[in-house]
N, C-alpha and C positions, 0 to 999 in steps of 0.2 A: 496554332493549336487552340482549340476551344477550352473553356474552363472545365467542361465535362471530360474532355480528353486528358487534361492535366490531372484531374482527380483520379481517373483510372490508372494513369501512370504511377501516381503516388500510392494507390492501393496495391499495385503490382510490386513496388519496392517494399512496401510494408509486409506483404505476404511472404517475401523472401528474406525477411529479417534485416533489410537495409533501412533502418529507422531514420538515420540522419538525412538520407536522400529523400525519403518520404516526407519527413517533417519540413524540409525546405520548400517542397512543392506545396504542401498543405498551407504553409505560412504565406506563400505568395498568393494563393487563392483567397485565403482569409483576409489579407490586406486589401485586395482589389475587388472582390465580387460584390455585386449589388443584389444578388439573388439570395433572399433570406433562407430558403430551404437548403441551398447549396452551402451557405455559410455555416448552418447548423451541422450539416454532415461533415464539413471541414473541421469544425471544432471537435467533433467526435473523433476524427482522424488525428488531430493534433494531440489530444490527451492520451492517445494510444502511443504516439511516437516520441513525444518529448520525454526527456530524462527526469524522473521524479526527484532525484536528489539535487540535480543541478538547476532544474527549471521549476521548482515548486511554486515560486511567486507567479510566474507566467501561467502555470496551470490553474492556480487559484483565480487569477483574473479572467481567463477565458471560460472557466467553469461558470463564474458569475454571469458573464455575458451570455453564455449558452443557455443557462437556466431562464433568463429573461426572454431570450429569443424563442426557446421551446414553449414557454408560457404563452407568448403572443401567437405562435403558430398552432397552439393546441396539441402539441406533440408531448403528451404527458409522460410516456415511457422514457423518452429521451431526457425530459426534465428530471425524472427520478434518478436516472443513471448519472446525470451531471451533478445532482445534489449529493449523491453518494460519493462521487469522485471529489467534490469540494470538501466533504467531510474528511475524506482521506488526506487531502492537502492540509487541512487544519490539524489533523493528528500528527502529520510530519512537522508542522510548525511547533507543536507542543514538544516534540522530541528535541528540536533545535534549541528552543527556549529553556527547556530543562537543563540541557547541557551547558548553556551560557550561565544559568543561575548556579549550577553546580560548581562553576569555576570562580564564583565570587565567594571567597572564603574569609572567615574572620581572622584577624591578626592573632598569632599565637599569644596566649596569655590574656587576651582581651575578651570581654563579654559582648562587645558590640563591633560595629564596622569601624575601620580606621578612617574612612573618608565618607562624608555625607553623600557624595556622588555615587559611591558604591551601594550605600543603603537605598538610595533612590532607584538605582538600576535594579536592585534586587526586588524592590516592591513593584516596580513597573513590569518586570518579567513575570512575577507571581500573578499580577492582574491579567496579563496577556495569556498566561497558561490557563487560568481559571476560565476566561472568556472563550478561548479556543476549545477547551474541553466541553463546555456547555453547548456551544454552537455545533460541534461535531456530533454530539448525541442527538440534538434536535434535528439536524439535517438527515442523519442516518435513519432515525425513526420515521420522519416524514417520507423519506424515499421508500422505505419498506412498506409504508401504508399505501402509497400510490400504486406500487407494483402489485400489491395484494388486491386492491380494488379493481385494477385493470386486468388482473389475471394474465399478465404477460410473463410467460415462463422464461423466455430468453433474457429479458431485462431483469427479472427477479434473480436469476442465477448470477448475473454480473454484479448486481447490488450486493448479493450475499458474499461474493468474492471480496468486495470492498469492505464489508463488515468483518470478514476474516482478517484482512490486513489491519484494520483499525484495532481489533482486539489483540492481534499479535504485537502491535506497537504499544498498546496499553501494558501488555506483559513486559516488554523490554523497558519501557519508561519506568514502570513500578520497580523493576529490578535495579535500574540505575539509581533511582532515588533512595532505595531502602537497603541496599547491600551494606552490611556491616564490615568495614575495612579494618579488621583487626590483624594483629601480627600473625595469627594462625593462618591467614590467607597466604602468607609468604611460603608456607610449606605445602600448600595445595593450589598453587597458581595455575596448574594445568587441569584442575579438577573442578571447572566451573559448573558442572552439572550437580555437584554435591551441595545443593542448596541448604542442606541441614547445617552446614558449617557457617553460612553467612546470613541466614534468615530465620526469624522466629516462626513459631507454628502458625500464627495468624497471617504472617506475610506469605508463607508457603501455600496456605489455603487460597489466598488472594491470587497468587501467581498461577496456581493450578486452575482456578476458575477462568482466568483470562485465556489461558491456552486451550482449555476445554471449549470455550465459545468460539475461538479461532478455528479449531479443528472441525467443530460441528458445522460452522458456516461454510467452509470449503467443501466438506463432504456433501452437504445439502446441495450446494451449487453443482457439484459433479453429478449428483443423482438427477438433477433437473436437466443438465446438458445431455445426459444419457437418454433420458425419456423423450427428448426432442431430436435425437439422432446426431447431436453435435459432439462427436468423439474428440475432436481436436481441442475444443474448449474444456472438455472434461479432463484432458491431459494437462492443460494449463492450470486447472484447479488443483490437480495433484502436485504439479510443479511448485506452485505457490505455497501449498501446504508443506511440502518437503522443505522449502526454503526456511520457513518459520520454525518448523520442528527442529531443523538443524541449528537455528539461532538459539533455541532453547536446550541444545545439547541432547535432544531426543533422537539420536542418530540412527538407531535401529528402525524407528518408525519413519524417519526421513528417507532412509534407503528403500523402505517398502513402497512408499508412494512415488519415489523416483523411478523405481522399477515398473510400476503401473503406467506412469507417464511415458516411459521409454517404449513399452510394448505398443502403445497407441501410435507414437511418433514413427516407429519402425514400420508399422502396418501401412501408414499413409505416406511414408517416405518424406516426412517433413524435416528437411535438413536444418532449418533455423531452430526448430524445437529440439532436435537431437543435440545440436551444439549447446543450447542453453542447459539441457539436462546434464551433459558431460561437464560443462563449466561449473554448474552448481554442485555436482557430485564431488568434484575435486576441491571446491571451496569448503564444503562441509567437513571433509576429512582433515583439513588443516586449521579449522577454526579453533581459537581459544578464547578470544574476545569477540562477542557476538554483536553484529549490527545487521539490519535487514538489507537484502539486496533486491533490486527490482527487475525480475525476469518476466514480469507479467505482460502478456499480450492482451490488452483490453479490447474486447470486441465492441461492436456498435449495438 
């Protein structure tokens, strides 16, 4: 079987939601091919099929390689797409590092750290978070600049989807860092949408701004997909938006966009998409503690 044939088999698995099978084939091509153009296409396939939560480090690495390869080939739309994906990987790193830093706590009754090693780890994590946030914003802005200059509607829509995810993660990260864990929360543990109990006015304004940018980005992406006749990616925009609205406990809005995505999925009889919609709908209903889930099918 030729490399081209293998690539087509991987695409077939991907189109049917069999991401692990597709990823294994893409990985084999990626490791062996000498064809630069095919390798770039394979990288685009890999970042679609790898699991964001489990494979973030791998994704970060292959995005960097893909950016350099796209630059050499003069494929600037793909470069912009990979830059936006790398920005998303960095935003996930911020989340992981914030969580690690949150678990380094001061000893009760002390004004400082009990161990020098803990203080060093805290400072190192703070520096990593700061650098990742800075690079995330730089990559995203540069990516958007490229797709605007090239007037590539398809790639612009996908970059906007990454922008939506990044701002959703900024929302969740800010919430994790600034929530006031008072005794009052014990009485409202299932009312996590009641931000007025846990955040001051300035914090609530900040959170609203992040979620507003998230929603705006996904809806703009959906509008672009509609304008170029890509109904299925329009549905995936709604699915992603619903996921993050659910994470923000905006469940009525989440249900609205899930319903929009479902109508499209039913029209095109996309079983993988319908399964993703059903799974997310059930997840939103039972959520009390919110973490993002990655149901996104990222196109090329």
